[in-house]
MIZA-645565 format. One record per atom (N, C-alpha, C): x, y, z; residue in one letter. Coordinates in steps of 0.02 Angstrom, whole numbers, plus 50000, padded with zeros to 5 digits. Layout:
XYZA/...
! end
This chain:
506224790445973M/506044786746031M/506074791046093M/506434796246091S/506514800646148S/505864804246163S/505504806546113A/504864810046124A/504354805246153A/504354798946130E/503894793846155E/504044792446229E/504684791846247H/504874790746317H/504664796546361H/504744802646335D/504564808546375D/503804808646388D/503404807046337R/502684806946344R/502464801646395R/502774795846393I/502614790446440I/502814792546511I/503404795546517F/503634797846583F/503154803046612F/502954807946572I/502504813246596I/501834810346614I/501574805646574R/500934802446590R/500974798546655R/501504794546664N/501584790646725N/501694795246786N/502084800446777F/502204805146831F/501564808746851F/501164810746803S/500524814146816S/500044809446852S/500014803046829L/499584798246862L/499804797046934L/500454796846946T/500714795947014T/500524801847057T/500594807947032L/500404813847071L/499664813947086L/499254812447037V/498524812147048V/498364806847100V/498694801147096G/498584795747145G/498774798047215G/499334801547222L/499544803947288L/499064809247315L/498804813547273V/498324818647295V/497684815247318V/497444810247281I/496844806547301I/496964802947366I/497554799747374F/497724796247435F/497734801147494F/497994807247484T/498004812347537T/497304814247558T/496854815247510F/496164816847528F/495824811247566F/495964805047547I/495684799247582I/495934799147654I/496584800247666I/496864800247733I/496544805847774I/496484811747746V/496174817447783V/495454815747801V/495074812947754F/494374811247767F/494324806047822F/494734800847821V/494724795647873V/494914798647941V/495434802847943A/495654805848006A/495104810248035A/494764814147994R/494214818448019R/493634814248045R/493484808848012S/492924804748035S/493094801348101S/493724799048109I/493924796048173I/493924801248228I/494174807148214H/494204812448264H/493504814548286H/493034814548239G/492344816448256G/492014811348303G/492244805148305Q/491944800048348Q/492234800148419Q/492794803548430L/493104803648496L/492724808348543L/492664806148605E/492384810548656E/492954814548687E/492894821048683L/493414825248712L/493284826248786L/493764824348827S/493694825448899S/494224830548919S/494014835348959E/494474840648981E/494914837949037E/495554839549033N/496034837749084N/495904842149145N/495764839249205P/495614843349263P/496194847949283P/496804845749276A/497374849949294A/497414855949247A/497274854749183R/497294860249135R/496734865249150R/496154862749169E/495594867149185E/495744871349247E/496054868249298T/496244871849359T/496754877249342T/497244875649302A/497754880549283A/497454886249244A/496974884749201R/496634890049162R/496254894649208R/495904891949257I/495524896049303I/495994900549344I/496554897749366E/497034901749405E/497334907349363E/497454906049299R/497724911349256R/497224916949246R/496584915449250L/496074920549238L/495904924549301L/496164922649359Q/496034926249421Q/496394932949420Q/496114937949455P/496474944349459P/497134943549495P/497634947249473V/498304946549502V/498314948649575V/498024954349591A/498074956949659A/497434955749699A/496944952449671G/496334951149708G/495974957649725G/495874961949677V/495554968449689V/494804967749682V/494434970249732W/493714970449729W/493494977649743W/492894979249723A/492644986049733A/491994985849773A/491834991349803G/491204992049839G/491154987649901G/490544985649916E/490424981549976E/490774974749971E/490814972049911T/491174965649903T/491904966449922T/492204971949901G/492894973249919G/492994974249993G/492544977850024R/492594979050096R/492534972450134R/492074968250114A/491984961750147A/492604957350137A/492884957450077A/493474953450063A/494074955950103A/494144962650108A/494694965450146A/494624963750220A/494014964050247Q/493914962250317Q/494054954850329Q/493854950650282A/493994943450289A/494744942150287A/495104945650243A/495824944750238A/496164947150302A/495934952750330A/496224955350392A/496094950550450A/495494947650452A/495334942850505A/495764936550499A/495874934350438A/496294928450427A/497014929850447A/497254935850432A/497944937650451A/498014938150527A/497494940850560A/497514941350633A/497484934450666A/497114929950635A/497044923250663A/497684919250658A/498084920750607A/498714917150599A/499224920150647A/499284917150705A/499744919750756A/500464918550735A/500894923550746P/501594922550729P/501924917150772P/502404913850745E/502744908650781E/503214911750833E/503234908950892I/503644911650946I/504354908750940I/504844912950953A/505544911050946A/505734905350991A/506184901250966F/506494895751003F/505964890951031F/505434890050994G/504904885351015G/504554887451079G/504584893951095G/504264896451156G/504664895051219G/505294893251212S/505714891651269S/505774897651316S/505764896151380L/505834901251432L/506514900551467L/506994897951432D/507674897151459D/508054903651444D/508184907451497G/508524913851490G/509204913251457G/509584908051474A/510244907051446A/510204905951370A/509734901851349L/509634900451278L/509454906751240L/508984910551266I/508764916651233I/509344921651230I/509704922351285Y/510264927051286Y/510784925051235Y/510974918751234E/511504916451188E/511304917351115E/510674916151099R/510464916351028R/510214923051005R/510024927451052A/509734933851030A/510114939951057A/510364939651117C/510634945651150C/511394946051148C/511714940351153A/512444940151161A/512814943251103A/512544942751043S/512904945350985S/513064952750992S/512654956551026C/512794963651037C/513094964951106C/512824961751157H/513034963351226H/513714960351244H/513964955651208E/514634952951221E/515184957351193E/515034961251141V/515544965351109V/515394972851113V/514794974551137G/514614981651143G/514424984751076G/514144980751031A/513954983150965A/513434988650970A/513524993950931A/513054999650926A/512885002550995A/513365002551040G/513265005551106G/512915001151156G/512834994751141A/512514990151188A/512964989451249A/512684989851310P/513104989151370P/513394982151374P/514034981851388L/514374975451397L/514114972051460L/514234965651465M/513984961851522M/514474962251582M/514594968451603V/514984969851663V/514584974751705V/514614974151770A/514194978151815A/514284985651805A/514894987851790S/515014995051782S/514634997951722S/514534994051669A/514184996451610A/513434997251623A/513174993851674W/512464993851689W/512284998251750W/512765001751778A/512665005351840A/512065010051836A/512025014351787G/511465019051782G/510815015651762G/510855010351727R/510265006951702R/509915002851758R/510305000051802L/510024995851856L/509564999851902L/509715006251910E/509325010551954E/508625011851925E/508535011051860Q/507885012351828Q/507375006951846Q/507605001151866G/507154995851885G/507034990851829G/506814985151851M/506694979551804M/506164981151752M/505624984451773D/505084985951726D/505314990451669D/505724995351684T/505994999951633T/506464996251586T/506894991951614L/507364988151573L/506984983551524L/506464980351549V/506064975851506V/505704979951453V/505424985751472A/505074990051423A/505554992351369A/506174994251390N/506674996451340N/506864990651293N/506904984651320A/507064978851278A/506494977451229A/505884978251252I/505304976951208I/505244982351155I/505304988651174N/505184994251128N/505804996551092N/506384994551116G/507014996851086G/507225003351119G/507875004451121I/508155010651149I/508815012051115I/508935018351099G/509545020151063G/509585016350997G/510145013050985A/510225009150922A/509935002150927A/509715000250987M/509424993550995M/508714993450964M/508594988950917P/507924988550888P/507434985350937P/506794986450927P/506294983150970P/506404975650972P/506344972851031R/506414965651043R/507104963151022R/507594967551023G/508274965551004G/508334963350932G/507864965550891G/507864963550821G/507534956850808G/507264953750860R/506924947250853R/506184948350867R/505804949750816R/505094951050823R/504704945050849R/505004939250843D/504654933150864D/504744931650938D/505104935850975L/505174934851047L/504544937451082L/504284933551128S/503694935751166S/503924940351222S/503454944051251D/503614948451308D/503904944351365D/503624938551376E/503854934351431E/504574932051419E/504734930351358Q/505414928251342Q/505904934051352Q/505704940051334I/506134945851343I/506244947151418I/505714946751456E/505774947851528E/506244942751559E/506194936551539I/506634931251566I/507354932351545I/507454934551483S/508154935751461S/508454941751497S/508054946951509V/508314952651547V/508494950451618V/508074946551649A/508214944051716A/508854939851716A/508944935751665Y/509544931651660Y/510164936151654Y/510114941351612M/510674945851603M/510854949351669M/510344951451707L/510474954751770L/510784949851821L/510584943651818D/510884938551862D/511624937551845D/511784938251781M/512484937351759M/512924942851788M/512634948751799L/513024954451824L/513194953751898L/512814949951936E/512924949352008E/513464944452025E/
! end
C-alpha cells in the first residue's frame, strides 16, 4: 500500500504544480493586458527634475553663444545692486556703533582710539583724506572698515560723527 500511496501523492503533487504554473501564466497575461490599456502620463515634477539633471554643471558655452551668455550673465550681475548696510541709514552714531567702534574703542590693529591726541596728525590731513582712507583702507584697516555694504555717503557720515566725538 505504500507504493500506491506514493504514486497518488506524486500524481496529486504534480497536478498541483501544473495548476499553479498555469495560474501564474494566467495572472501574468491578465496583468499585461491591463497594463497595456493604461495611458501613461508623465509626472511634470519628474520631467523637470530630469531636465535639470541633464543641464551642464557649470553652464559652459563655446564660441559666440558663450560670449553672449557671458555678457548676459555679467549684465545680470551688474543689475543686481548690492544691499546697503543698515537699511541705508545715515545715522552716524548707528554706523559707528555697529561698524567702527569694535576697532576704534580698543585700538585693534593700530586703529586710533577715540581721543583727540590719537587723531592729532590725522586731523591735519583734512576730511576728504580721512574719508578716502576709510573707503580705501589704510594700514591694517580694510577698505570700508571691512563692511563692503557701506556706501560712500555712510562712510563720510560716520567719519564726521567720529570727528565730532573728538571735540
